[in-house]
VOPA-275361 format. One record per residue (C-alpha): residue number from 1; chain; x, y, z. Coordinates in pm, 1 decimal, m for minus. Example, Ala and Ser with C-alpha at 12.3 -4.5 7.8 and 13.67 -1.06 7.14 Angstrom:
2
@fiza->1, vexmar->A, east->1230.0, north->m450.0, up->780.0
@fiza->2, vexmar->A, east->1367.0, north->m106.0, up->714.0
***
This chain:
268
@fiza->1, vexmar->A, east->15995.8, north->m5084.2, up->m3168.2
@fiza->2, vexmar->A, east->15907.2, north->m4980.5, up->m2810.6
@fiza->3, vexmar->A, east->15569.4, north->m4835.5, up->m2710.4
@fiza->4, vexmar->A, east->15580.6, north->m4489.6, up->m2542.4
@fiza->5, vexmar->A, east->15546.3, north->m4515.6, up->m2166.3
@fiza->6, vexmar->A, east->15279.8, north->m4239.1, up->m2163.0
@fiza->7, vexmar->A, east->15048.0, north->m4451.1, up->m2379.7
@fiza->8, vexmar->A, east->15111.1, north->m4760.1, up->m2167.3
@fiza->9, vexmar->A, east->15037.1, north->m4556.7, up->m1852.5
@fiza->10, vexmar->A, east->14709.7, north->m4431.2, up->m2005.0
@fiza->11, vexmar->A, east->14595.6, north->m4784.5, up->m2086.6
@fiza->12, vexmar->A, east->14693.5, north->m4900.5, up->m1737.8
@fiza->13, vexmar->A, east->14493.3, north->m4615.7, up->m1578.0
@fiza->14, vexmar->A, east->14176.1, north->m4642.7, up->m1793.9
@fiza->15, vexmar->A, east->14167.5, north->m5021.3, up->m1813.4
@fiza->16, vexmar->A, east->14195.4, north->m5037.2, up->m2192.2
@fiza->17, vexmar->A, east->13912.5, north->m4992.8, up->m2441.0
@fiza->18, vexmar->A, east->13571.8, north->m4898.1, up->m2288.8
@fiza->19, vexmar->A, east->13397.5, north->m5212.3, up->m2419.9
@fiza->20, vexmar->A, east->13418.8, north->m5365.6, up->m2070.3
@fiza->21, vexmar->A, east->13157.0, north->m5117.6, up->m1944.4
@fiza->22, vexmar->A, east->12907.2, north->m5190.9, up->m2221.6
@fiza->23, vexmar->A, east->12978.2, north->m5555.5, up->m2301.1
@fiza->24, vexmar->A, east->12685.7, north->m5692.0, up->m2103.8
@fiza->25, vexmar->A, east->12450.0, north->m5442.2, up->m2268.4
@fiza->26, vexmar->A, east->12560.4, north->m5553.5, up->m2616.1
@fiza->27, vexmar->A, east->12539.7, north->m5930.0, up->m2557.6
@fiza->28, vexmar->A, east->12521.2, north->m6138.3, up->m2236.5
@fiza->29, vexmar->A, east->12814.0, north->m6360.4, up->m2339.1
@fiza->30, vexmar->A, east->13058.8, north->m6077.0, up->m2408.7
@fiza->31, vexmar->A, east->13178.0, north->m6024.1, up->m2045.7
@fiza->32, vexmar->A, east->13333.9, north->m6370.6, up->m2055.6
@fiza->33, vexmar->A, east->13564.6, north->m6250.9, up->m2331.5
@fiza->34, vexmar->A, east->13712.7, north->m5990.4, up->m2100.5
@fiza->35, vexmar->A, east->13844.9, north->m6264.2, up->m1873.8
@fiza->36, vexmar->A, east->14166.5, north->m6264.3, up->m2072.2
@fiza->37, vexmar->A, east->14229.1, north->m5895.6, up->m1999.1
@fiza->38, vexmar->A, east->14145.3, north->m5938.2, up->m1631.6
@fiza->39, vexmar->A, east->14423.0, north->m6193.7, up->m1591.5
@fiza->40, vexmar->A, east->14692.6, north->m5956.8, up->m1714.6
@fiza->41, vexmar->A, east->14892.6, north->m5764.5, up->m1457.7
@fiza->42, vexmar->A, east->14858.1, north->m5392.3, up->m1493.8
@fiza->43, vexmar->A, east->15184.8, north->m5312.4, up->m1325.7
@fiza->44, vexmar->A, east->15481.9, north->m5374.0, up->m1553.4
@fiza->45, vexmar->A, east->15837.3, north->m5387.4, up->m1423.0
@fiza->46, vexmar->A, east->15984.1, north->m5308.8, up->m1761.3
@fiza->47, vexmar->A, east->15891.3, north->m5202.7, up->m2113.8
@fiza->48, vexmar->A, east->15865.9, north->m5560.8, up->m2246.8
@fiza->49, vexmar->A, east->15595.8, north->m5656.6, up->m1996.6
@fiza->50, vexmar->A, east->15409.2, north->m5333.8, up->m2073.6
@fiza->51, vexmar->A, east->15422.5, north->m5410.4, up->m2446.3
@fiza->52, vexmar->A, east->15280.9, north->m5757.8, up->m2382.6
@fiza->53, vexmar->A, east->15000.0, north->m5611.4, up->m2170.4
@fiza->54, vexmar->A, east->14891.9, north->m5368.2, up->m2440.5
@fiza->55, vexmar->A, east->14929.3, north->m5622.7, up->m2722.5
@fiza->56, vexmar->A, east->14715.6, north->m5878.7, up->m2540.6
@fiza->57, vexmar->A, east->14448.2, north->m5621.6, up->m2459.1
@fiza->58, vexmar->A, east->14434.2, north->m5508.4, up->m2821.8
@fiza->59, vexmar->A, east->14395.4, north->m5866.1, up->m2942.7
@fiza->60, vexmar->A, east->14113.7, north->m5931.5, up->m2693.7
@fiza->61, vexmar->A, east->13941.2, north->m5606.1, up->m2790.7
@fiza->62, vexmar->A, east->13955.8, north->m5704.5, up->m3158.0
@fiza->63, vexmar->A, east->13804.1, north->m6041.7, up->m3070.2
@fiza->64, vexmar->A, east->13515.1, north->m5868.3, up->m2891.3
@fiza->65, vexmar->A, east->13454.6, north->m5631.2, up->m3183.3
@fiza->66, vexmar->A, east->13450.4, north->m5920.7, up->m3430.2
@fiza->67, vexmar->A, east->13201.8, north->m6108.9, up->m3213.0
@fiza->68, vexmar->A, east->12972.4, north->m5805.0, up->m3186.3
@fiza->69, vexmar->A, east->12987.7, north->m5753.7, up->m3564.3
@fiza->70, vexmar->A, east->12857.1, north->m6108.7, up->m3617.4
@fiza->71, vexmar->A, east->12539.2, north->m6050.6, up->m3415.0
@fiza->72, vexmar->A, east->12348.1, north->m5843.0, up->m3677.9
@fiza->73, vexmar->A, east->12475.7, north->m6070.7, up->m3954.9
@fiza->74, vexmar->A, east->12329.7, north->m6369.3, up->m3775.6
@fiza->75, vexmar->A, east->11994.5, north->m6187.2, up->m3739.4
@fiza->76, vexmar->A, east->11990.4, north->m6104.0, up->m4112.0
@fiza->77, vexmar->A, east->12065.3, north->m6465.6, up->m4199.4
@fiza->78, vexmar->A, east->11774.0, north->m6576.3, up->m3980.2
@fiza->79, vexmar->A, east->11537.1, north->m6340.2, up->m4167.1
@fiza->80, vexmar->A, east->11665.7, north->m6438.2, up->m4511.4
@fiza->81, vexmar->A, east->11613.5, north->m6804.8, up->m4431.7
@fiza->82, vexmar->A, east->11237.3, north->m6737.2, up->m4436.9
@fiza->83, vexmar->A, east->11241.1, north->m6501.4, up->m4735.3
@fiza->84, vexmar->A, east->11193.3, north->m6689.7, up->m5063.4
@fiza->85, vexmar->A, east->11293.7, north->m6543.9, up->m5398.0
@fiza->86, vexmar->A, east->10941.8, north->m6411.1, up->m5449.2
@fiza->87, vexmar->A, east->10985.1, north->m6190.7, up->m5753.8
@fiza->88, vexmar->A, east->10914.4, north->m6359.4, up->m6086.3
@fiza->89, vexmar->A, east->10785.4, north->m6674.2, up->m5913.5
@fiza->90, vexmar->A, east->10463.7, north->m6875.9, up->m5933.0
@fiza->91, vexmar->A, east->10255.5, north->m6981.4, up->m5635.3
@fiza->92, vexmar->A, east->9943.7, north->m7187.3, up->m5570.4
@fiza->93, vexmar->A, east->9705.5, north->m7181.5, up->m5275.4
@fiza->94, vexmar->A, east->9393.9, north->m7333.0, up->m5130.7
@fiza->95, vexmar->A, east->9149.2, north->m7175.5, up->m4887.0
@fiza->96, vexmar->A, east->8848.0, north->m7292.9, up->m4690.8
@fiza->97, vexmar->A, east->8621.0, north->m7118.4, up->m4444.5
@fiza->98, vexmar->A, east->8280.7, north->m6969.9, up->m4371.8
@fiza->99, vexmar->A, east->8044.4, north->m6794.9, up->m4613.2
@fiza->100, vexmar->A, east->7799.1, north->m6529.6, up->m4496.5
@fiza->101, vexmar->A, east->7533.0, north->m6478.6, up->m4764.3
@fiza->102, vexmar->A, east->7346.7, north->m6162.8, up->m4867.4
@fiza->103, vexmar->A, east->6984.5, north->m6127.1, up->m4755.3
@fiza->104, vexmar->A, east->6712.1, north->m6160.2, up->m5018.7
@fiza->105, vexmar->A, east->6340.1, north->m6102.0, up->m4963.7
@fiza->106, vexmar->A, east->6251.6, north->m6396.1, up->m5192.9
@fiza->107, vexmar->A, east->6458.6, north->m6640.1, up->m4987.6
@fiza->108, vexmar->A, east->6355.7, north->m6762.5, up->m4643.2
@fiza->109, vexmar->A, east->6585.6, north->m6888.9, up->m4366.4
@fiza->110, vexmar->A, east->6906.7, north->m6843.8, up->m4560.5
@fiza->111, vexmar->A, east->7198.7, north->m7025.3, up->m4404.2
@fiza->112, vexmar->A, east->7548.4, north->m6989.4, up->m4542.1
@fiza->113, vexmar->A, east->7743.3, north->m7314.9, up->m4534.7
@fiza->114, vexmar->A, east->8102.1, north->m7275.9, up->m4647.4
@fiza->115, vexmar->A, east->8331.4, north->m7113.3, up->m4900.5
@fiza->116, vexmar->A, east->8624.0, north->m7251.9, up->m5098.0
@fiza->117, vexmar->A, east->8893.5, north->m7090.4, up->m5311.5
@fiza->118, vexmar->A, east->9175.2, north->m7229.9, up->m5525.5
@fiza->119, vexmar->A, east->9431.2, north->m6982.0, up->m5659.3
@fiza->120, vexmar->A, east->9726.4, north->m6969.5, up->m5891.3
@fiza->121, vexmar->A, east->9937.0, north->m6655.5, up->m5904.8
@fiza->122, vexmar->A, east->10249.6, north->m6488.7, up->m6036.8
@fiza->123, vexmar->A, east->10458.4, north->m6229.7, up->m5846.7
@fiza->124, vexmar->A, east->10536.3, north->m5942.8, up->m6084.5
@fiza->125, vexmar->A, east->10712.2, north->m5708.8, up->m5839.4
@fiza->126, vexmar->A, east->10768.5, north->m5694.9, up->m5462.8
@fiza->127, vexmar->A, east->10430.1, north->m5519.8, up->m5432.9
@fiza->128, vexmar->A, east->10212.6, north->m5656.5, up->m5716.6
@fiza->129, vexmar->A, east->10086.6, north->m6005.5, up->m5799.7
@fiza->130, vexmar->A, east->9833.8, north->m6140.4, up->m6050.3
@fiza->131, vexmar->A, east->9601.2, north->m6429.4, up->m5966.8
@fiza->132, vexmar->A, east->9348.8, north->m6656.5, up->m6131.7
@fiza->133, vexmar->A, east->9113.0, north->m6817.6, up->m5884.5
@fiza->134, vexmar->A, east->8822.9, north->m7053.1, up->m5858.0
@fiza->135, vexmar->A, east->8564.1, north->m6946.8, up->m5599.8
@fiza->136, vexmar->A, east->8276.5, north->m7153.6, up->m5462.6
@fiza->137, vexmar->A, east->8003.6, north->m7080.6, up->m5206.6
@fiza->138, vexmar->A, east->7714.9, north->m7286.1, up->m5072.7
@fiza->139, vexmar->A, east->7400.9, north->m7198.4, up->m4876.9
@fiza->140, vexmar->A, east->7071.3, north->m7358.7, up->m4775.7
@fiza->141, vexmar->A, east->6722.6, north->m7202.1, up->m4795.6
@fiza->142, vexmar->A, east->6363.5, north->m7303.8, up->m4740.0
@fiza->143, vexmar->A, east->6223.5, north->m7445.7, up->m5061.9
@fiza->144, vexmar->A, east->6049.4, north->m7149.4, up->m5230.9
@fiza->145, vexmar->A, east->5670.7, north->m7167.1, up->m5244.7
@fiza->146, vexmar->A, east->5694.0, north->m7075.1, up->m5614.1
@fiza->147, vexmar->A, east->5837.9, north->m7419.2, up->m5700.6
@fiza->148, vexmar->A, east->5567.7, north->m7607.8, up->m5894.4
@fiza->149, vexmar->A, east->5483.5, north->m7929.0, up->m5699.7
@fiza->150, vexmar->A, east->5402.0, north->m8118.0, up->m6016.8
@fiza->151, vexmar->A, east->5766.9, north->m8105.5, up->m6121.1
@fiza->152, vexmar->A, east->5893.4, north->m8275.7, up->m5804.4
@fiza->153, vexmar->A, east->5603.0, north->m8456.2, up->m5646.4
@fiza->154, vexmar->A, east->5666.8, north->m8381.6, up->m5280.7
@fiza->155, vexmar->A, east->5962.3, north->m8136.9, up->m5253.7
@fiza->156, vexmar->A, east->6202.7, north->m8139.7, up->m4960.8
@fiza->157, vexmar->A, east->6156.5, north->m7860.2, up->m4711.2
@fiza->158, vexmar->A, east->6506.2, north->m7726.0, up->m4776.8
@fiza->159, vexmar->A, east->6684.4, north->m7642.7, up->m5102.7
@fiza->160, vexmar->A, east->7046.6, north->m7563.0, up->m5194.1
@fiza->161, vexmar->A, east->7196.0, north->m7260.8, up->m5366.5
@fiza->162, vexmar->A, east->7547.9, north->m7272.9, up->m5510.0
@fiza->163, vexmar->A, east->7762.7, north->m7000.7, up->m5662.8
@fiza->164, vexmar->A, east->8092.5, north->m7073.7, up->m5831.9
@fiza->165, vexmar->A, east->8318.3, north->m6961.7, up->m6112.0
@fiza->166, vexmar->A, east->8658.0, north->m6838.4, up->m6225.6
@fiza->167, vexmar->A, east->8796.1, north->m6488.5, up->m6187.7
@fiza->168, vexmar->A, east->9109.9, north->m6277.3, up->m6200.1
@fiza->169, vexmar->A, east->9264.1, north->m6063.4, up->m5926.3
@fiza->170, vexmar->A, east->9526.1, north->m5794.0, up->m5891.2
@fiza->171, vexmar->A, east->9688.4, north->m5792.5, up->m5545.3
@fiza->172, vexmar->A, east->9886.2, north->m5510.0, up->m5386.6
@fiza->173, vexmar->A, east->10131.7, north->m5643.0, up->m5129.5
@fiza->174, vexmar->A, east->10320.8, north->m5497.9, up->m4834.1
@fiza->175, vexmar->A, east->10612.0, north->m5736.3, up->m4753.1
@fiza->176, vexmar->A, east->10732.8, north->m5736.9, up->m4391.4
@fiza->177, vexmar->A, east->10997.6, north->m6011.0, up->m4378.2
@fiza->178, vexmar->A, east->10808.3, north->m6327.2, up->m4281.0
@fiza->179, vexmar->A, east->10468.9, north->m6150.1, up->m4296.4
@fiza->180, vexmar->A, east->10294.3, north->m6009.0, up->m4603.1
@fiza->181, vexmar->A, east->9981.4, north->m5792.4, up->m4595.7
@fiza->182, vexmar->A, east->9773.4, north->m5750.6, up->m4910.2
@fiza->183, vexmar->A, east->9457.3, north->m5606.4, up->m5062.4
@fiza->184, vexmar->A, east->9317.8, north->m5652.2, up->m5410.3
@fiza->185, vexmar->A, east->9023.3, north->m5668.9, up->m5642.6
@fiza->186, vexmar->A, east->8902.6, north->m5833.0, up->m5960.5
@fiza->187, vexmar->A, east->8615.0, north->m5979.4, up->m6156.2
@fiza->188, vexmar->A, east->8504.7, north->m6311.7, up->m6297.4
@fiza->189, vexmar->A, east->8226.5, north->m6519.5, up->m6445.0
@fiza->190, vexmar->A, east->8014.1, north->m6709.4, up->m6193.0
@fiza->191, vexmar->A, east->7718.1, north->m6946.3, up->m6217.3
@fiza->192, vexmar->A, east->7436.9, north->m6961.2, up->m5962.8
@fiza->193, vexmar->A, east->7258.9, north->m7295.2, up->m5926.3
@fiza->194, vexmar->A, east->6934.6, north->m7368.3, up->m5743.4
@fiza->195, vexmar->A, east->6889.3, north->m7735.1, up->m5651.2
@fiza->196, vexmar->A, east->6558.8, north->m7867.0, up->m5517.5
@fiza->197, vexmar->A, east->6506.5, north->m8234.6, up->m5441.4
@fiza->198, vexmar->A, east->6185.1, north->m8426.7, up->m5379.1
@fiza->199, vexmar->A, east->6004.4, north->m8755.5, up->m5410.4
@fiza->200, vexmar->A, east->5744.1, north->m8869.0, up->m5661.2
@fiza->201, vexmar->A, east->5579.5, north->m9212.7, up->m5631.8
@fiza->202, vexmar->A, east->5866.2, north->m9337.0, up->m5418.9
@fiza->203, vexmar->A, east->6131.8, north->m9219.4, up->m5667.2
@fiza->204, vexmar->A, east->6390.2, north->m8949.1, up->m5604.6
@fiza->205, vexmar->A, east->6333.8, north->m8631.3, up->m5807.6
@fiza->206, vexmar->A, east->6552.6, north->m8326.6, up->m5865.6
@fiza->207, vexmar->A, east->6498.5, north->m7983.6, up->m6015.7
@fiza->208, vexmar->A, east->6777.1, north->m7739.3, up->m6106.1
@fiza->209, vexmar->A, east->6790.9, north->m7387.5, up->m6242.4
@fiza->210, vexmar->A, east->7103.5, north->m7196.7, up->m6354.8
@fiza->211, vexmar->A, east->7208.8, north->m6839.4, up->m6420.2
@fiza->212, vexmar->A, east->7554.0, north->m6711.1, up->m6524.0
@fiza->213, vexmar->A, east->7668.5, north->m6354.8, up->m6470.2
@fiza->214, vexmar->A, east->7974.9, north->m6135.5, up->m6414.6
@fiza->215, vexmar->A, east->8071.4, north->m6088.0, up->m6051.6
@fiza->216, vexmar->A, east->8311.8, north->m5857.1, up->m5871.0
@fiza->217, vexmar->A, east->8523.2, north->m5927.0, up->m5566.4
@fiza->218, vexmar->A, east->8753.0, north->m5751.2, up->m5320.0
@fiza->219, vexmar->A, east->9010.3, north->m5925.2, up->m5104.0
@fiza->220, vexmar->A, east->9227.2, north->m5847.1, up->m4801.5
@fiza->221, vexmar->A, east->9450.7, north->m6073.7, up->m4597.8
@fiza->222, vexmar->A, east->9783.8, north->m6165.4, up->m4444.4
@fiza->223, vexmar->A, east->10035.7, north->m6444.3, up->m4510.0
@fiza->224, vexmar->A, east->10289.9, north->m6576.6, up->m4259.4
@fiza->225, vexmar->A, east->10588.1, north->m6769.9, up->m4397.2
@fiza->226, vexmar->A, east->10656.6, north->m7085.4, up->m4195.5
@fiza->227, vexmar->A, east->10935.5, north->m7182.3, up->m4437.8
@fiza->228, vexmar->A, east->11093.9, north->m7050.9, up->m4755.8
@fiza->229, vexmar->A, east->10824.3, north->m7207.9, up->m4973.5
@fiza->230, vexmar->A, east->10514.8, north->m7242.9, up->m4752.8
@fiza->231, vexmar->A, east->10293.8, north->m6974.3, up->m4598.7
@fiza->232, vexmar->A, east->9975.9, north->m6982.5, up->m4390.6
@fiza->233, vexmar->A, east->9728.9, north->m6699.0, up->m4369.0
@fiza->234, vexmar->A, east->9386.9, north->m6549.0, up->m4313.7
@fiza->235, vexmar->A, east->9180.5, north->m6390.0, up->m4590.4
@fiza->236, vexmar->A, east->8859.5, north->m6192.5, up->m4627.6
@fiza->237, vexmar->A, east->8673.0, north->m6179.8, up->m4960.2
@fiza->238, vexmar->A, east->8368.9, north->m5982.1, up->m5062.8
@fiza->239, vexmar->A, east->8175.2, north->m6109.0, up->m5365.7
@fiza->240, vexmar->A, east->7913.4, north->m5904.6, up->m5549.6
@fiza->241, vexmar->A, east->7705.1, north->m6124.0, up->m5780.9
@fiza->242, vexmar->A, east->7352.5, north->m6087.3, up->m5920.0
@fiza->243, vexmar->A, east->7143.2, north->m6376.5, up->m6047.0
@fiza->244, vexmar->A, east->6802.4, north->m6425.2, up->m6205.3
@fiza->245, vexmar->A, east->6618.7, north->m6752.7, up->m6157.3
@fiza->246, vexmar->A, east->6280.4, north->m6628.3, up->m6280.8
@fiza->247, vexmar->A, east->6170.5, north->m6973.9, up->m6389.9
@fiza->248, vexmar->A, east->6155.5, north->m7078.3, up->m6022.5
@fiza->249, vexmar->A, east->6213.0, north->m6764.3, up->m5810.4
@fiza->250, vexmar->A, east->6076.9, north->m6427.0, up->m5928.9
@fiza->251, vexmar->A, east->6297.6, north->m6116.6, up->m5930.0
@fiza->252, vexmar->A, east->6671.6, north->m6058.2, up->m5914.5
@fiza->253, vexmar->A, east->6878.0, north->m6220.0, up->m5641.5
@fiza->254, vexmar->A, east->7194.4, north->m6095.7, up->m5472.9
@fiza->255, vexmar->A, east->7404.9, north->m6411.7, up->m5456.6
@fiza->256, vexmar->A, east->7718.3, north->m6248.1, up->m5320.2
@fiza->257, vexmar->A, east->7840.8, north->m6238.9, up->m4964.4
@fiza->258, vexmar->A, east->8139.2, north->m6244.7, up->m4731.8
@fiza->259, vexmar->A, east->8408.4, north->m6515.1, up->m4717.5
@fiza->260, vexmar->A, east->8628.0, north->m6571.2, up->m4411.6
@fiza->261, vexmar->A, east->8901.8, north->m6811.5, up->m4517.7
@fiza->262, vexmar->A, east->9212.9, north->m6984.0, up->m4385.2
@fiza->263, vexmar->A, east->9476.3, north->m7014.2, up->m4657.5
@fiza->264, vexmar->A, east->9783.3, north->m7222.9, up->m4736.9
@fiza->265, vexmar->A, east->10022.3, north->m7127.4, up->m5019.2
@fiza->266, vexmar->A, east->10307.9, north->m7301.7, up->m5189.0
@fiza->267, vexmar->A, east->10570.9, north->m7075.3, up->m5349.8
@fiza->268, vexmar->A, east->10782.9, north->m7214.5, up->m5634.0
***
């Protein structure tokens, strides 16, 4: 079957498909593919040569189109490589960072030390996860003047306050490929411990007081997936916790504060 001369003339005049003009805009390597069309003579002495010209141009154009079609597929594959099957999966994480304590009039020279968190969670949906976590915070204070000296002998000038316990969280997640943003809230049971050390007749002495109460927390953060099963992130937590250590410190204490944590999660 012969190709109409009018169509062959049109292709010879226009230079074939218009991909040549936009090849470099689509991908920098595409212009090299047009080399094959550039080597074909545009002036045919007979119908057979004209058929070969058009057939070769069509084949080269199809090759270019196939190459362009692979570009978005390659980008999708790159994204999916870092997207684990998150729904219906368990994960565990650890976090460490700074703790900024609440101010209390009964406590002098409060100094937040550090905060720790260990979490285990389950991804219910793309946007909701449930967690159980262990939270711990430490701070130092001047030994309260209300501590009876007879119990310790000579008390140290500084004492320690610890808060720790187990709680549950609901997290609301915004997945953005390799990045996930989240906020959440929950409650738990936490114990506050006051530890004062001293010396009596050359022997080490120690005095402790405990109080357990329900605490509330809010959380916000971001995770960045470095692989399909590992993510690194930053997290902010706000803990609201009241304690009463009347035996050693009069009045209620606000033992909550702010956590600024670096996190690492493993997704299974």
